[in-house]
N, C-alpha and C positions, 0 to 999 in steps of 0.2 A: 569412372567408378560409380556403381549404383548407390542409391541412398542407403540401402542396407549395408553394403560393404563399407561405406563411409562411417556409418554408425558403429560398426564393429571396430574399425580402425580407431575412432575417437575413444571408444570404450576401452580398448586395449592400452591406449596411451594415458588414460586417466588414472587417478589415484584408485587403487584397488577398493572394491566394495567389501562390506556394506558401508554405506554412508548413514549419517544420523542427523536428527533434528534435536538441537539443544535449546535449553531455556535461556532467556535473558531477562533483565529487569525492565525492559521496555515493552509496554503493552503493544500487542499486535506484531511484535518482532520475534524472531527466533534465530538460532545459529544454525547455519548449514555446516555440518561437520563431516570431514572425510576420514575420521577415525573415531573410536570410542573416546568420549570426553576425558577419561582419566589417562589416556595414552599420551606419551611424550610427542608422538608424531601427529597429534590432532591439530588440524588447521580448521579455522572457523571463519565464516563470513556472516555478518548480521544482515538478514533480509526479512521481508514480510513473512510471517508465519505460513500463510497460504502458499507462498512461492517455495519456501523451504520444504514444506511437506510434499509438494508436487515434484520438485527436483529430486529429493531423496527417494521417493517411491519409484519414479521413472528410472533413475540410475540403477537402483537395486533390482528392479524387475526386468530391465532391458535385456540382459543375456538370455533369460528364459523366453521372452517374447520373440527375440530374433531366432532362437532355435526352433520355436514353434512355427514361425513363418516359413523357415527353411523346410521343415518337415511337411507342412501343408502344401507348399509349392511342389515338392517332390512327389507327393501323393496325388496331386491334382492332375487329372487327365486333360489334355487339350479339349477345347469345346468341340472341335471336329470329331474327335474320337468318341465323345459322348453321343453326338448326333448320329454317328455311324452305328454305334451299338444299339441305340434306340430304334433306328430304322431297320436294322437287321432283326431285332426281336419282333418288331411290328410286322415285318414281311413274313417271318416264320408263322406268326399267329394267323395272318390272313391266308397264307397258303394252306395251312392245316384246316382252317375253316372251310375254304373253297374245296379242298380235296376230301373233306369229311374225315380226316385223320384225327382221332380223339387226342385231346391234350388233357392231362390230369389236372386236378385242382392244385396239386403240389407243383407241377411244372409252371402253372400260371403264377403261383406264389413266388417261385424261384425267379421267374422273369421279372415280376414286379419288384422283388428285392434287388435285383441287379440294376434296374432302372432307378430305383430309389437311391441306391448307393452312388450312382452316377449323377445324382442331383436332377433327375428328369421326372417331372410330375406326370402322373397317368391321367 
């Protein structure tokens, strides 16, 4: 199982979000809470405040981050495809220059936009 799949599995098995950070009377300590403090289902663990803040922020944000990673991976072209597209555009430019076929400024801008979208610097 991939790390992302494992994170999704752990997230699905965990107490539903959102989680909260609650106050304690101990300096530098906070409550890591898995439900609103007034809720009867609230469970708390006292931990250092900086750890509680990190855990709560990470758990609450994790579903969105995993979805974003999935979307980016689906949208990402393989490196070979980017290189092939860049080479094809470069070859067309060179051929047109060699043959004296005029290319409009708009066509150059379009080609540059494609290369830029593919993450290829000019």
